[in-house]
CHARMM internal coordinates of N, CA and C (Angstrom, degrees):
IC EDIT
DIST 1 N 1 CA 1.4558
DIST 1 CA 1 C 1.5283
ANGL 1 N 1 CA 1 C 109.53
DIST 1 C 2 N 1.2687
ANGL 1 CA 1 C 2 N 115.77
DIHE 1 N 1 CA 1 C 2 N 139.48
DIST 2 N 2 CA 1.4712
ANGL 1 C 2 N 2 CA 122.18
DIHE 1 CA 1 C 2 N 2 CA -178.36
DIST 2 CA 2 C 1.5203
ANGL 2 N 2 CA 2 C 111.15
DIHE 1 C 2 N 2 CA 2 C -80.87
DIST 2 C 3 N 1.3577
ANGL 2 CA 2 C 3 N 116.47
DIHE 2 N 2 CA 2 C 3 N 136.31
DIST 3 N 3 CA 1.4736
ANGL 2 C 3 N 3 CA 120.85
DIHE 2 CA 2 C 3 N 3 CA 179.37
DIST 3 CA 3 C 1.5243
ANGL 3 N 3 CA 3 C 108.68
DIHE 2 C 3 N 3 CA 3 C -80.49
DIST 3 C 4 N 1.3277
ANGL 3 CA 3 C 4 N 116.55
DIHE 3 N 3 CA 3 C 4 N 120.61
DIST 4 N 4 CA 1.4664
ANGL 3 C 4 N 4 CA 121.34
DIHE 3 CA 3 C 4 N 4 CA -177.72
DIST 4 CA 4 C 1.5317
ANGL 4 N 4 CA 4 C 112.13
DIHE 3 C 4 N 4 CA 4 C -102.44
DIST 4 C 5 N 1.3514
ANGL 4 CA 4 C 5 N 117.31
DIHE 4 N 4 CA 4 C 5 N 21.44
DIST 5 N 5 CA 1.4411
ANGL 4 C 5 N 5 CA 120.17
DIHE 4 CA 4 C 5 N 5 CA -176.69
DIST 5 CA 5 C 1.5335
ANGL 5 N 5 CA 5 C 112.57
DIHE 4 C 5 N 5 CA 5 C -77.15
DIST 5 C 6 N 1.3010
ANGL 5 CA 5 C 6 N 117.28
DIHE 5 N 5 CA 5 C 6 N -6.17
DIST 6 N 6 CA 1.4724
ANGL 5 C 6 N 6 CA 119.71
DIHE 5 CA 5 C 6 N 6 CA 178.90
DIST 6 CA 6 C 1.5003
ANGL 6 N 6 CA 6 C 111.88
DIHE 5 C 6 N 6 CA 6 C 105.82
DIST 6 C 7 N 1.3288
ANGL 6 CA 6 C 7 N 116.35
DIHE 6 N 6 CA 6 C 7 N -155.60
DIST 7 N 7 CA 1.4675
ANGL 6 C 7 N 7 CA 120.20
DIHE 6 CA 6 C 7 N 7 CA -178.27
DIST 7 CA 7 C 1.5341
ANGL 7 N 7 CA 7 C 110.55
DIHE 6 C 7 N 7 CA 7 C -66.21
DIST 7 C 8 N 1.3306
ANGL 7 CA 7 C 8 N 115.08
DIHE 7 N 7 CA 7 C 8 N 163.37
DIST 8 N 8 CA 1.4631
ANGL 7 C 8 N 8 CA 120.41
DIHE 7 CA 7 C 8 N 8 CA 178.78
DIST 8 CA 8 C 1.5242
ANGL 8 N 8 CA 8 C 110.03
DIHE 7 C 8 N 8 CA 8 C -57.83
DIST 8 C 9 N 1.3275
ANGL 8 CA 8 C 9 N 115.40
DIHE 8 N 8 CA 8 C 9 N 149.32
DIST 9 N 9 CA 1.4576
ANGL 8 C 9 N 9 CA 120.05
DIHE 8 CA 8 C 9 N 9 CA -176.07
DIST 9 CA 9 C 1.5398
ANGL 9 N 9 CA 9 C 111.98
DIHE 8 C 9 N 9 CA 9 C -66.46
DIST 9 C 10 N 1.3198
ANGL 9 CA 9 C 10 N 118.71
DIHE 9 N 9 CA 9 C 10 N -22.50
DIST 10 N 10 CA 1.4476
ANGL 9 C 10 N 10 CA 120.82
DIHE 9 CA 9 C 10 N 10 CA 179.57
DIST 10 CA 10 C 1.5238
ANGL 10 N 10 CA 10 C 114.04
DIHE 9 C 10 N 10 CA 10 C -88.54
DIST 10 C 11 N 1.2974
ANGL 10 CA 10 C 11 N 118.36
DIHE 10 N 10 CA 10 C 11 N 1.16
DIST 11 N 11 CA 1.4748
ANGL 10 C 11 N 11 CA 120.39
DIHE 10 CA 10 C 11 N 11 CA -176.71
DIST 11 CA 11 C 1.5275
ANGL 11 N 11 CA 11 C 110.35
DIHE 10 C 11 N 11 CA 11 C -101.10
DIST 11 C 12 N 1.3252
ANGL 11 CA 11 C 12 N 114.80
DIHE 11 N 11 CA 11 C 12 N 80.39
DIST 12 N 12 CA 1.4629
ANGL 11 C 12 N 12 CA 120.57
DIHE 11 CA 11 C 12 N 12 CA 177.37
DIST 12 CA 12 C 1.5107
ANGL 12 N 12 CA 12 C 109.24
DIHE 11 C 12 N 12 CA 12 C -96.74
DIST 12 C 13 N 1.2955
ANGL 12 CA 12 C 13 N 116.12
DIHE 12 N 12 CA 12 C 13 N 151.13
DIST 13 N 13 CA 1.4446
ANGL 12 C 13 N 13 CA 121.85
DIHE 12 CA 12 C 13 N 13 CA 176.85
DIST 13 CA 13 C 1.5315
ANGL 13 N 13 CA 13 C 108.50
DIHE 12 C 13 N 13 CA 13 C -98.87
DIST 13 C 14 N 1.3241
ANGL 13 CA 13 C 14 N 116.20
DIHE 13 N 13 CA 13 C 14 N 110.42
DIST 14 N 14 CA 1.4627
ANGL 13 C 14 N 14 CA 121.02
DIHE 13 CA 13 C 14 N 14 CA -172.86
DIST 14 CA 14 C 1.5277
ANGL 14 N 14 CA 14 C 111.56
DIHE 13 C 14 N 14 CA 14 C -61.90
DIST 14 C 15 N 1.3152
ANGL 14 CA 14 C 15 N 117.64
DIHE 14 N 14 CA 14 C 15 N -36.77
DIST 15 N 15 CA 1.4641
ANGL 14 C 15 N 15 CA 118.15
DIHE 14 CA 14 C 15 N 15 CA -177.72
DIST 15 CA 15 C 1.5300
ANGL 15 N 15 CA 15 C 111.30
DIHE 14 C 15 N 15 CA 15 C -66.07
DIST 15 C 16 N 1.3237
ANGL 15 CA 15 C 16 N 118.74
DIHE 15 N 15 CA 15 C 16 N -31.83
DIST 16 N 16 CA 1.4670
ANGL 15 C 16 N 16 CA 119.72
DIHE 15 CA 15 C 16 N 16 CA 176.94
DIST 16 CA 16 C 1.5339
ANGL 16 N 16 CA 16 C 110.83
DIHE 15 C 16 N 16 CA 16 C -70.23
DIST 16 C 17 N 1.3234
ANGL 16 CA 16 C 17 N 116.72
DIHE 16 N 16 CA 16 C 17 N -37.37
DIST 17 N 17 CA 1.4613
ANGL 16 C 17 N 17 CA 118.92
DIHE 16 CA 16 C 17 N 17 CA 174.96
DIST 17 CA 17 C 1.5203
ANGL 17 N 17 CA 17 C 111.05
DIHE 16 C 17 N 17 CA 17 C -62.84
DIST 17 C 18 N 1.3283
ANGL 17 CA 17 C 18 N 116.88
DIHE 17 N 17 CA 17 C 18 N -40.34
DIST 18 N 18 CA 1.4752
ANGL 17 C 18 N 18 CA 120.36
DIHE 17 CA 17 C 18 N 18 CA 179.33
DIST 18 CA 18 C 1.5274
ANGL 18 N 18 CA 18 C 111.11
DIHE 17 C 18 N 18 CA 18 C -65.29
DIST 18 C 19 N 1.3261
ANGL 18 CA 18 C 19 N 117.23
DIHE 18 N 18 CA 18 C 19 N -37.63
DIST 19 N 19 CA 1.4720
ANGL 18 C 19 N 19 CA 119.97
DIHE 18 CA 18 C 19 N 19 CA 177.77
DIST 19 CA 19 C 1.5183
ANGL 19 N 19 CA 19 C 110.34
DIHE 18 C 19 N 19 CA 19 C -65.65
DIST 19 C 20 N 1.3313
ANGL 19 CA 19 C 20 N 117.19
DIHE 19 N 19 CA 19 C 20 N -40.69
DIST 20 N 20 CA 1.4658
ANGL 19 C 20 N 20 CA 121.11
DIHE 19 CA 19 C 20 N 20 CA 179.13
DIST 20 CA 20 C 1.5389
ANGL 20 N 20 CA 20 C 110.72
DIHE 19 C 20 N 20 CA 20 C -64.81
DIST 20 C 21 N 1.3370
ANGL 20 CA 20 C 21 N 117.19
DIHE 20 N 20 CA 20 C 21 N -40.17
DIST 21 N 21 CA 1.4697
ANGL 20 C 21 N 21 CA 120.47
DIHE 20 CA 20 C 21 N 21 CA 178.56
DIST 21 CA 21 C 1.5232
ANGL 21 N 21 CA 21 C 108.88
DIHE 20 C 21 N 21 CA 21 C -63.63
DIST 21 C 22 N 1.3415
ANGL 21 CA 21 C 22 N 116.58
DIHE 21 N 21 CA 21 C 22 N -46.45
DIST 22 N 22 CA 1.4856
ANGL 21 C 22 N 22 CA 119.37
DIHE 21 CA 21 C 22 N 22 CA 178.79
DIST 22 CA 22 C 1.5069
ANGL 22 N 22 CA 22 C 111.76
DIHE 21 C 22 N 22 CA 22 C -59.33
DIST 22 C 23 N 1.3235
ANGL 22 CA 22 C 23 N 117.24
DIHE 22 N 22 CA 22 C 23 N -45.05
DIST 23 N 23 CA 1.4618
ANGL 22 C 23 N 23 CA 120.55
DIHE 22 CA 22 C 23 N 23 CA -177.62
DIST 23 CA 23 C 1.5297
ANGL 23 N 23 CA 23 C 112.08
DIHE 22 C 23 N 23 CA 23 C -67.64
DIST 23 C 24 N 1.3227
ANGL 23 CA 23 C 24 N 117.82
DIHE 23 N 23 CA 23 C 24 N -33.71
DIST 24 N 24 CA 1.4597
ANGL 23 C 24 N 24 CA 121.42
DIHE 23 CA 23 C 24 N 24 CA 176.86
DIST 24 CA 24 C 1.5264
ANGL 24 N 24 CA 24 C 109.82
DIHE 23 C 24 N 24 CA 24 C -65.15
DIST 24 C 25 N 1.3248
ANGL 24 CA 24 C 25 N 117.14
DIHE 24 N 24 CA 24 C 25 N -43.30
DIST 25 N 25 CA 1.4591
ANGL 24 C 25 N 25 CA 120.98
DIHE 24 CA 24 C 25 N 25 CA 175.01
DIST 25 CA 25 C 1.5113
ANGL 25 N 25 CA 25 C 111.63
DIHE 24 C 25 N 25 CA 25 C -62.14
DIST 25 C 26 N 1.3214
ANGL 25 CA 25 C 26 N 115.82
DIHE 25 N 25 CA 25 C 26 N -38.35
DIST 26 N 26 CA 1.4634
ANGL 25 C 26 N 26 CA 121.07
DIHE 25 CA 25 C 26 N 26 CA -179.50
DIST 26 CA 26 C 1.5339
ANGL 26 N 26 CA 26 C 111.24
DIHE 25 C 26 N 26 CA 26 C -65.80
DIST 26 C 27 N 1.3257
ANGL 26 CA 26 C 27 N 116.71
DIHE 26 N 26 CA 26 C 27 N -36.41
DIST 27 N 27 CA 1.4668
ANGL 26 C 27 N 27 CA 120.04
DIHE 26 CA 26 C 27 N 27 CA 176.35
DIST 27 CA 27 C 1.5127
ANGL 27 N 27 CA 27 C 110.59
DIHE 26 C 27 N 27 CA 27 C -63.34
DIST 27 C 28 N 1.3322
ANGL 27 CA 27 C 28 N 117.06
DIHE 27 N 27 CA 27 C 28 N -40.93
DIST 28 N 28 CA 1.4757
ANGL 27 C 28 N 28 CA 120.83
DIHE 27 CA 27 C 28 N 28 CA 179.19
DIST 28 CA 28 C 1.5204
ANGL 28 N 28 CA 28 C 109.99
DIHE 27 C 28 N 28 CA 28 C -64.39
DIST 28 C 29 N 1.3362
ANGL 28 CA 28 C 29 N 116.77
DIHE 28 N 28 CA 28 C 29 N -46.50
DIST 29 N 29 CA 1.4746
ANGL 28 C 29 N 29 CA 119.54
DIHE 28 CA 28 C 29 N 29 CA -179.93
DIST 29 CA 29 C 1.5339
ANGL 29 N 29 CA 29 C 110.31
DIHE 28 C 29 N 29 CA 29 C -65.02
DIST 29 C 30 N 1.3078
ANGL 29 CA 29 C 30 N 116.96
DIHE 29 N 29 CA 29 C 30 N -39.43
DIST 30 N 30 CA 1.4708
ANGL 29 C 30 N 30 CA 121.69
DIHE 29 CA 29 C 30 N 30 CA 179.08
DIST 30 CA 30 C 1.5286
ANGL 30 N 30 CA 30 C 110.96
DIHE 29 C 30 N 30 CA 30 C -57.43
DIST 30 C 31 N 1.3302
ANGL 30 CA 30 C 31 N 116.70
DIHE 30 N 30 CA 30 C 31 N -47.63
DIST 31 N 31 CA 1.4599
ANGL 30 C 31 N 31 CA 119.59
DIHE 30 CA 30 C 31 N 31 CA -178.79
DIST 31 CA 31 C 1.5469
ANGL 31 N 31 CA 31 C 111.52
DIHE 30 C 31 N 31 CA 31 C -69.72
DIST 31 C 32 N 1.3043
ANGL 31 CA 31 C 32 N 116.85
DIHE 31 N 31 CA 31 C 32 N -31.92
DIST 32 N 32 CA 1.4535
ANGL 31 C 32 N 32 CA 119.20
DIHE 31 CA 31 C 32 N 32 CA 177.01
DIST 32 CA 32 C 1.5433
ANGL 32 N 32 CA 32 C 110.35
DIHE 31 C 32 N 32 CA 32 C -67.77
DIST 32 C 33 N 1.3266
ANGL 32 CA 32 C 33 N 117.55
DIHE 32 N 32 CA 32 C 33 N -36.95
DIST 33 N 33 CA 1.4679
ANGL 32 C 33 N 33 CA 119.31
DIHE 32 CA 32 C 33 N 33 CA 179.36
DIST 33 CA 33 C 1.5228
ANGL 33 N 33 CA 33 C 111.18
DIHE 32 C 33 N 33 CA 33 C -67.94
DIST 33 C 34 N 1.3346
ANGL 33 CA 33 C 34 N 117.29
DIHE 33 N 33 CA 33 C 34 N -28.10
DIST 34 N 34 CA 1.4777
ANGL 33 C 34 N 34 CA 118.48
DIHE 33 CA 33 C 34 N 34 CA 177.05
DIST 34 CA 34 C 1.5206
ANGL 34 N 34 CA 34 C 110.37
DIHE 33 C 34 N 34 CA 34 C -65.33
DIST 34 C 35 N 1.3343
ANGL 34 CA 34 C 35 N 116.64
DIHE 34 N 34 CA 34 C 35 N -35.09
DIST 35 N 35 CA 1.4573
ANGL 34 C 35 N 35 CA 119.74
DIHE 34 CA 34 C 35 N 35 CA 179.58
DIST 35 CA 35 C 1.5225
ANGL 35 N 35 CA 35 C 112.52
DIHE 34 C 35 N 35 CA 35 C -74.56
DIST 35 C 36 N 1.3334
ANGL 35 CA 35 C 36 N 116.80
DIHE 35 N 35 CA 35 C 36 N -29.67
DIST 36 N 36 CA 1.4678
ANGL 35 C 36 N 36 CA 120.24
DIHE 35 CA 35 C 36 N 36 CA -174.62
DIST 36 CA 36 C 1.4997
ANGL 36 N 36 CA 36 C 114.20
DIHE 35 C 36 N 36 CA 36 C -101.79
DIST 36 C 37 N 1.3144
ANGL 36 CA 36 C 37 N 119.66
DIHE 36 N 36 CA 36 C 37 N 18.17
DIST 37 N 37 CA 1.4449
ANGL 36 C 37 N 37 CA 118.92
DIHE 36 CA 36 C 37 N 37 CA 172.35
DIST 37 CA 37 C 1.4933
ANGL 37 N 37 CA 37 C 117.42
DIHE 36 C 37 N 37 CA 37 C 134.63
DIST 37 C 38 N 1.3195
ANGL 37 CA 37 C 38 N 118.09
DIHE 37 N 37 CA 37 C 38 N -7.76
DIST 38 N 38 CA 1.4481
ANGL 37 C 38 N 38 CA 119.68
DIHE 37 CA 37 C 38 N 38 CA 178.61
DIST 38 CA 38 C 1.5103
ANGL 38 N 38 CA 38 C 111.20
DIHE 37 C 38 N 38 CA 38 C -71.72
DIST 38 C 39 N 1.3258
ANGL 38 CA 38 C 39 N 117.04
DIHE 38 N 38 CA 38 C 39 N 161.22
DIST 39 N 39 CA 1.4569
ANGL 38 C 39 N 39 CA 120.05
DIHE 38 CA 38 C 39 N 39 CA -179.70
DIST 39 CA 39 C 1.5067
ANGL 39 N 39 CA 39 C 111.09
DIHE 38 C 39 N 39 CA 39 C -67.42
DIST 39 C 40 N 1.2783
ANGL 39 CA 39 C 40 N 116.66
DIHE 39 N 39 CA 39 C 40 N 153.38
DIST 40 N 40 CA 1.4467
ANGL 39 C 40 N 40 CA 121.94
DIHE 39 CA 39 C 40 N 40 CA -179.83
DIST 40 CA 40 C 1.5358
ANGL 40 N 40 CA 40 C 110.91
DIHE 39 C 40 N 40 CA 40 C 112.55
DIST 40 C 41 N 1.3069
ANGL 40 CA 40 C 41 N 115.42
DIHE 40 N 40 CA 40 C 41 N 172.23
DIST 41 N 41 CA 1.4622
ANGL 40 C 41 N 41 CA 118.38
DIHE 40 CA 40 C 41 N 41 CA 179.63
DIST 41 CA 41 C 1.5288
ANGL 41 N 41 CA 41 C 109.40
DIHE 40 C 41 N 41 CA 41 C -105.23
DIST 41 C 42 N 1.2945
ANGL 41 CA 41 C 42 N 114.73
DIHE 41 N 41 CA 41 C 42 N 147.65
DIST 42 N 42 CA 1.4426
ANGL 41 C 42 N 42 CA 121.15
DIHE 41 CA 41 C 42 N 42 CA -179.48
DIST 42 CA 42 C 1.5187
ANGL 42 N 42 CA 42 C 106.94
DIHE 41 C 42 N 42 CA 42 C -149.98
DIST 42 C 43 N 1.3061
ANGL 42 CA 42 C 43 N 117.94
DIHE 42 N 42 CA 42 C 43 N 154.60
DIST 43 N 43 CA 1.4778
ANGL 42 C 43 N 43 CA 122.00
DIHE 42 CA 42 C 43 N 43 CA -174.89
DIST 43 CA 43 C 1.5233
ANGL 43 N 43 CA 43 C 111.71
DIHE 42 C 43 N 43 CA 43 C -63.28
DIST 43 C 44 N 1.3358
ANGL 43 CA 43 C 44 N 115.55
DIHE 43 N 43 CA 43 C 44 N -36.06
DIST 44 N 44 CA 1.4650
ANGL 43 C 44 N 44 CA 121.17
DIHE 43 CA 43 C 44 N 44 CA -178.33
DIST 44 CA 44 C 1.5123
ANGL 44 N 44 CA 44 C 107.18
DIHE 43 C 44 N 44 CA 44 C -117.98
DIST 44 C 45 N 1.3366
ANGL 44 CA 44 C 45 N 117.13
DIHE 44 N 44 CA 44 C 45 N 136.22
DIST 45 N 45 CA 1.4486
ANGL 44 C 45 N 45 CA 118.38
DIHE 44 CA 44 C 45 N 45 CA 176.05
DIST 45 CA 45 C 1.5206
ANGL 45 N 45 CA 45 C 109.96
DIHE 44 C 45 N 45 CA 45 C -137.69
DIST 45 C 46 N 1.3074
ANGL 45 CA 45 C 46 N 116.26
DIHE 45 N 45 CA 45 C 46 N 153.11
DIST 46 N 46 CA 1.4521
ANGL 45 C 46 N 46 CA 122.86
DIHE 45 CA 45 C 46 N 46 CA -178.92
DIST 46 CA 46 C 1.5230
ANGL 46 N 46 CA 46 C 109.28
DIHE 45 C 46 N 46 CA 46 C -78.55
DIST 46 C 47 N 1.3391
ANGL 46 CA 46 C 47 N 118.52
DIHE 46 N 46 CA 46 C 47 N 122.31
DIST 47 N 47 CA 1.4714
ANGL 46 C 47 N 47 CA 119.05
DIHE 46 CA 46 C 47 N 47 CA -179.35
DIST 47 CA 47 C 1.5376
ANGL 47 N 47 CA 47 C 112.43
DIHE 46 C 47 N 47 CA 47 C -74.55
DIST 47 C 48 N 1.3190
ANGL 47 CA 47 C 48 N 118.42
DIHE 47 N 47 CA 47 C 48 N -14.57
DIST 48 N 48 CA 1.4601
ANGL 47 C 48 N 48 CA 121.92
DIHE 47 CA 47 C 48 N 48 CA -178.02
DIST 48 CA 48 C 1.5242
ANGL 48 N 48 CA 48 C 111.77
DIHE 47 C 48 N 48 CA 48 C -103.03
DIST 48 C 49 N 1.2902
ANGL 48 CA 48 C 49 N 117.65
DIHE 48 N 48 CA 48 C 49 N 50.77
DIST 49 N 49 CA 1.4554
ANGL 48 C 49 N 49 CA 121.09
DIHE 48 CA 48 C 49 N 49 CA -179.64
DIST 49 CA 49 C 1.5229
ANGL 49 N 49 CA 49 C 110.40
DIHE 48 C 49 N 49 CA 49 C -70.05
DIST 49 C 50 N 1.3250
ANGL 49 CA 49 C 50 N 115.40
DIHE 49 N 49 CA 49 C 50 N 136.26
DIST 50 N 50 CA 1.4523
ANGL 49 C 50 N 50 CA 122.69
DIHE 49 CA 49 C 50 N 50 CA 177.01
DIST 50 CA 50 C 1.5221
ANGL 50 N 50 CA 50 C 106.52
DIHE 49 C 50 N 50 CA 50 C -104.66
DIST 50 C 51 N 1.3137
ANGL 50 CA 50 C 51 N 118.83
DIHE 50 N 50 CA 50 C 51 N 140.47
DIST 51 N 51 CA 1.4513
ANGL 50 C 51 N 51 CA 123.16
DIHE 50 CA 50 C 51 N 51 CA -175.42
DIST 51 CA 51 C 1.5202
ANGL 51 N 51 CA 51 C 115.28
DIHE 50 C 51 N 51 CA 51 C -53.27
DIST 51 C 52 N 1.3371
ANGL 51 CA 51 C 52 N 117.32
DIHE 51 N 51 CA 51 C 52 N -51.19
DIST 52 N 52 CA 1.4529
ANGL 51 C 52 N 52 CA 120.29
DIHE 51 CA 51 C 52 N 52 CA -177.34
DIST 52 CA 52 C 1.5192
ANGL 52 N 52 CA 52 C 111.79
DIHE 51 C 52 N 52 CA 52 C -68.20
DIST 52 C 53 N 1.3387
ANGL 52 CA 52 C 53 N 116.41
DIHE 52 N 52 CA 52 C 53 N -35.52
DIST 53 N 53 CA 1.4714
ANGL 52 C 53 N 53 CA 119.85
DIHE 52 CA 52 C 53 N 53 CA 178.39
DIST 53 CA 53 C 1.5232
ANGL 53 N 53 CA 53 C 110.22
DIHE 52 C 53 N 53 CA 53 C -63.96
DIST 53 C 54 N 1.2952
ANGL 53 CA 53 C 54 N 116.97
DIHE 53 N 53 CA 53 C 54 N -41.80
DIST 54 N 54 CA 1.4612
ANGL 53 C 54 N 54 CA 121.49
DIHE 53 CA 53 C 54 N 54 CA 178.15
DIST 54 CA 54 C 1.5179
ANGL 54 N 54 CA 54 C 110.55
DIHE 53 C 54 N 54 CA 54 C -59.81
DIST 54 C 55 N 1.3061
ANGL 54 CA 54 C 55 N 117.66
DIHE 54 N 54 CA 54 C 55 N -42.74
DIST 55 N 55 CA 1.4675
ANGL 54 C 55 N 55 CA 122.17
DIHE 54 CA 54 C 55 N 55 CA -178.98
DIST 55 CA 55 C 1.5116
ANGL 55 N 55 CA 55 C 110.53
DIHE 54 C 55 N 55 CA 55 C -64.97
DIST 55 C 56 N 1.3327
ANGL 55 CA 55 C 56 N 117.47
DIHE 55 N 55 CA 55 C 56 N -45.09
DIST 56 N 56 CA 1.4749
ANGL 55 C 56 N 56 CA 121.99
DIHE 55 CA 55 C 56 N 56 CA -178.72
DIST 56 CA 56 C 1.5390
ANGL 56 N 56 CA 56 C 110.09
DIHE 55 C 56 N 56 CA 56 C -65.61
DIST 56 C 57 N 1.3354
ANGL 56 CA 56 C 57 N 116.84
DIHE 56 N 56 CA 56 C 57 N -45.65
DIST 57 N 57 CA 1.4675
ANGL 56 C 57 N 57 CA 119.29
DIHE 56 CA 56 C 57 N 57 CA -178.91
DIST 57 CA 57 C 1.5111
ANGL 57 N 57 CA 57 C 112.04
DIHE 56 C 57 N 57 CA 57 C -68.38
DIST 57 C 58 N 1.3200
ANGL 57 CA 57 C 58 N 118.23
DIHE 57 N 57 CA 57 C 58 N -34.25
DIST 58 N 58 CA 1.4530
ANGL 57 C 58 N 58 CA 120.62
DIHE 57 CA 57 C 58 N 58 CA 176.30
DIST 58 CA 58 C 1.5209
ANGL 58 N 58 CA 58 C 110.62
DIHE 57 C 58 N 58 CA 58 C -66.96
DIST 58 C 59 N 1.3143
ANGL 58 CA 58 C 59 N 117.80
DIHE 58 N 58 CA 58 C 59 N -39.99
DIST 59 N 59 CA 1.4678
ANGL 58 C 59 N 59 CA 120.95
DIHE 58 CA 58 C 59 N 59 CA 175.70
DIST 59 CA 59 C 1.5295
ANGL 59 N 59 CA 59 C 110.58
DIHE 58 C 59 N 59 CA 59 C -62.54
DIST 59 C 60 N 1.3272
ANGL 59 CA 59 C 60 N 117.17
DIHE 59 N 59 CA 59 C 60 N -42.43
DIST 60 N 60 CA 1.4478
ANGL 59 C 60 N 60 CA 122.96
DIHE 59 CA 59 C 60 N 60 CA 178.69
DIST 60 CA 60 C 1.5326
ANGL 60 N 60 CA 60 C 110.68
DIHE 59 C 60 N 60 CA 60 C -58.90
DIST 60 C 61 N 1.3467
ANGL 60 CA 60 C 61 N 116.54
DIHE 60 N 60 CA 60 C 61 N -49.53
DIST 61 N 61 CA 1.4636
ANGL 60 C 61 N 61 CA 119.05
DIHE 60 CA 60 C 61 N 61 CA -179.64
DIST 61 CA 61 C 1.5256
ANGL 61 N 61 CA 61 C 112.11
DIHE 60 C 61 N 61 CA 61 C -67.85
DIST 61 C 62 N 1.3033
ANGL 61 CA 61 C 62 N 118.12
DIHE 61 N 61 CA 61 C 62 N -33.23
DIST 62 N 62 CA 1.4786
ANGL 61 C 62 N 62 CA 120.46
DIHE 61 CA 61 C 62 N 62 CA 178.34
DIST 62 CA 62 C 1.5156
ANGL 62 N 62 CA 62 C 111.02
DIHE 61 C 62 N 62 CA 62 C -64.74
DIST 62 C 63 N 1.3358
ANGL 62 CA 62 C 63 N 116.36
DIHE 62 N 62 CA 62 C 63 N -43.71
DIST 63 N 63 CA 1.4668
ANGL 62 C 63 N 63 CA 119.08
DIHE 62 CA 62 C 63 N 63 CA 178.39
DIST 63 CA 63 C 1.5443
ANGL 63 N 63 CA 63 C 109.94
DIHE 62 C 63 N 63 CA 63 C -65.69
DIST 63 C 64 N 1.3180
ANGL 63 CA 63 C 64 N 116.94
DIHE 63 N 63 CA 63 C 64 N -42.90
DIST 64 N 64 CA 1.4662
ANGL 63 C 64 N 64 CA 119.91
DIHE 63 CA 63 C 64 N 64 CA -179.70
DIST 64 CA 64 C 1.5296
ANGL 64 N 64 CA 64 C 112.36
DIHE 63 C 64 N 64 CA 64 C -61.57
DIST 64 C 65 N 1.3214
ANGL 64 CA 64 C 65 N 115.81
DIHE 64 N 64 CA 64 C 65 N -42.55
DIST 65 N 65 CA 1.4453
ANGL 64 C 65 N 65 CA 119.34
DIHE 64 CA 64 C 65 N 65 CA -178.43
DIST 65 CA 65 C 1.5198
ANGL 65 N 65 CA 65 C 113.23
DIHE 64 C 65 N 65 CA 65 C -63.93
DIST 65 C 66 N 1.3108
ANGL 65 CA 65 C 66 N 116.29
DIHE 65 N 65 CA 65 C 66 N -19.70
DIST 66 N 66 CA 1.4740
ANGL 65 C 66 N 66 CA 119.42
DIHE 65 CA 65 C 66 N 66 CA -178.80
DIST 66 CA 66 C 1.5226
ANGL 66 N 66 CA 66 C 112.74
DIHE 65 C 66 N 66 CA 66 C -77.06
DIST 66 C 67 N 1.3401
ANGL 66 CA 66 C 67 N 119.01
DIHE 66 N 66 CA 66 C 67 N -16.27
DIST 67 N 67 CA 1.4568
ANGL 66 C 67 N 67 CA 117.90
DIHE 66 CA 66 C 67 N 67 CA -176.26
DIST 67 CA 67 C 1.5261
ANGL 67 N 67 CA 67 C 116.13
DIHE 66 C 67 N 67 CA 67 C -143.24
DIST 67 C 68 N 1.3236
ANGL 67 CA 67 C 68 N 120.45
DIHE 67 N 67 CA 67 C 68 N -28.82
DIST 68 N 68 CA 1.4692
ANGL 67 C 68 N 68 CA 117.53
DIHE 67 CA 67 C 68 N 68 CA -162.39
DIST 68 CA 68 C 1.5179
ANGL 68 N 68 CA 68 C 114.51
DIHE 67 C 68 N 68 CA 68 C -71.75
DIST 68 C 69 N 1.3063
ANGL 68 CA 68 C 69 N 120.23
DIHE 68 N 68 CA 68 C 69 N -34.01
DIST 69 N 69 CA 1.4856
ANGL 68 C 69 N 69 CA 118.78
DIHE 68 CA 68 C 69 N 69 CA 177.65
DIST 69 CA 69 C 1.5308
ANGL 69 N 69 CA 69 C 110.78
DIHE 68 C 69 N 69 CA 69 C -72.89
DIST 69 C 70 N 1.3216
ANGL 69 CA 69 C 70 N 116.90
DIHE 69 N 69 CA 69 C 70 N -35.48
DIST 70 N 70 CA 1.4659
ANGL 69 C 70 N 70 CA 118.63
DIHE 69 CA 69 C 70 N 70 CA 177.32
DIST 70 CA 70 C 1.5063
ANGL 70 N 70 CA 70 C 111.75
DIHE 69 C 70 N 70 CA 70 C -67.85
DIST 70 C 71 N 1.3395
ANGL 70 CA 70 C 71 N 117.28
DIHE 70 N 70 CA 70 C 71 N -29.09
DIST 71 N 71 CA 1.4607
ANGL 70 C 71 N 71 CA 120.18
DIHE 70 CA 70 C 71 N 71 CA -179.82
DIST 71 CA 71 C 1.5228
ANGL 71 N 71 CA 71 C 112.56
DIHE 70 C 71 N 71 CA 71 C -66.44
DIST 71 C 72 N 1.3239
ANGL 71 CA 71 C 72 N 117.05
DIHE 71 N 71 CA 71 C 72 N -24.96
DIST 72 N 72 CA 1.4698
ANGL 71 C 72 N 72 CA 119.58
DIHE 71 CA 71 C 72 N 72 CA 175.24
DIST 72 CA 72 C 1.5208
ANGL 72 N 72 CA 72 C 111.76
DIHE 71 C 72 N 72 CA 72 C -66.06
DIST 72 C 73 N 1.3197
ANGL 72 CA 72 C 73 N 117.10
DIHE 72 N 72 CA 72 C 73 N -30.45
DIST 73 N 73 CA 1.4542
ANGL 72 C 73 N 73 CA 119.95
DIHE 72 CA 72 C 73 N 73 CA -177.39
DIST 73 CA 73 C 1.5050
ANGL 73 N 73 CA 73 C 111.29
DIHE 72 C 73 N 73 CA 73 C -94.63
END
COOR INIT
IC SEED 1 N 1 CA 1 C
IC BUILD
């Protein structure tokens, strides 16, 4: 009987693993920016928000939200 489990278990694609590692780090940074001034609600927020920092972090989270979760799939 033929094994239909797919490719051999030892045949991993290193570049896909690297993309997953990068995206996992990006998720962590994304959630940290929400706490420190990015747009959106978060359980903890920085009381000393500076106007320009908020704008930059909000732009960062907006760009991330457009692609990073879909890139996991």
